[in-house]
C-alpha positions as CSV (number, residue, x, y, z in Angstrom):
1,M,0.0,0.0,0.0
2,P,1.9,3.1,-1.1
3,K,1.8,6.0,1.3
4,D,0.2,9.3,0.3
5,L,2.1,11.7,2.6
6,A,-0.5,14.4,2.0
7,L,-2.7,12.3,4.3
8,S,-0.2,13.2,7.1
9,H,-1.2,16.8,6.7
10,L,-4.9,15.9,6.7
11,L,-4.3,13.9,9.8
12,D,-2.8,16.9,11.5
13,V,-5.9,19.0,10.7
14,Y,-8.7,16.5,11.0
15,G,-7.2,13.7,13.2
16,S,-9.4,14.6,16.2
17,L,-12.5,13.8,14.1
18,L,-11.4,10.2,13.7
19,S,-12.0,7.5,16.2
20,E,-9.2,7.0,18.7
21,K,-8.2,3.7,17.1
22,Q,-8.2,5.1,13.6
23,R,-6.1,8.1,14.7
24,L,-3.6,5.8,16.4
25,L,-3.2,3.6,13.4
26,C,-2.8,6.6,11.1
27,E,-0.2,8.1,13.3
28,L,1.7,4.9,13.5
29,Y,1.6,4.4,9.7
30,Y,2.1,8.0,8.5
31,D,4.0,9.8,11.4
32,E,6.0,6.9,12.9
33,D,6.5,5.2,9.5
34,L,5.7,1.7,10.7
35,S,4.7,-1.0,8.3
36,L,1.3,-2.6,8.2
37,A,2.8,-5.8,9.6
38,E,4.6,-3.9,12.5
39,I,1.4,-2.1,13.4
40,A,-0.6,-5.4,13.3
41,E,1.9,-7.1,15.5
42,N,2.0,-4.2,18.0
43,E,-1.8,-3.8,18.1
44,G,-2.7,-7.5,18.1
45,I,-4.8,-7.3,14.9
46,T,-4.3,-8.7,11.5
47,R,-2.4,-6.9,8.7
48,Q,-5.6,-6.8,6.7
49,G,-7.4,-5.3,9.7
50,V,-4.9,-2.5,9.8
51,R,-5.1,-1.9,6.1
52,D,-8.9,-1.8,6.1
53,A,-8.9,0.7,9.1
54,L,-6.4,2.9,7.3
55,K,-8.4,2.9,4.1
56,K,-11.5,3.9,5.9
57,A,-9.7,6.6,7.9
58,E,-8.2,7.9,4.6
59,Q,-11.6,8.1,3.0
60,Q,-12.9,10.0,6.0
61,L,-10.0,12.5,6.0
62,R,-10.5,13.2,2.3
63,H,-14.2,13.6,2.9
64,F,-13.6,16.2,5.7
65,E,-11.2,18.2,3.4
66,D,-13.6,18.0,0.5
67,N,-16.4,19.4,2.6
68,L,-14.5,21.8,4.9
69,G,-11.4,22.7,3.0
70,L,-9.5,23.7,6.1
71,L,-6.1,22.5,4.7
72,K,-6.6,24.3,1.4
73,K,-7.7,27.5,3.2
74,T,-4.7,27.3,5.6
75,E,-2.3,27.0,2.7
76,A,-3.9,29.9,0.9
77,L,-3.6,32.1,4.0
78,R,0.0,31.0,4.5
79,V,0.9,32.0,0.9
80,G,-1.0,35.3,1.3
81,A,0.8,36.1,4.5
82,E,4.1,35.3,3.0
83,A,3.3,37.6,0.0
84,V,2.5,40.5,2.4
85,K,5.7,39.8,4.3
86,N,7.6,40.1,1.1
87,G,6.0,43.5,0.3
88,G,2.7,42.4,-1.3
89,D,-0.6,44.2,-1.0
90,I,-2.2,43.5,2.4
91,N,-5.6,44.2,0.8
92,K,-5.3,41.0,-1.2
93,L,-4.9,39.1,2.0
94,Y,-8.0,40.8,3.5
95,D,-9.9,39.8,0.3
96,L,-8.7,36.2,0.7
97,I,-9.9,36.2,4.3
98,D,-13.3,37.7,3.4
99,S,-13.7,35.0,0.7
100,F,-13.8,32.3,3.4
């Protein structure tokens, strides 16, 4: 199962919306870089059980971002603030904030 490291960012933003078990498994897989087999052994479940739980959590994280867009908005604000810091027009940042 190839790792989509963008999910680590989604986990940072929406992890608290997952079940405690889903969040733990995601943190072990994405943040601690453990394999499915290592997680299964540590948690006393099957490798397939870990994979299924991760897939469901990934779907939920993507659903949260699709509906709420917090990661996208945060990135837009970061870029806007950086532009202002580098001499850009602060009114563009205000317009961006108003668009949310």
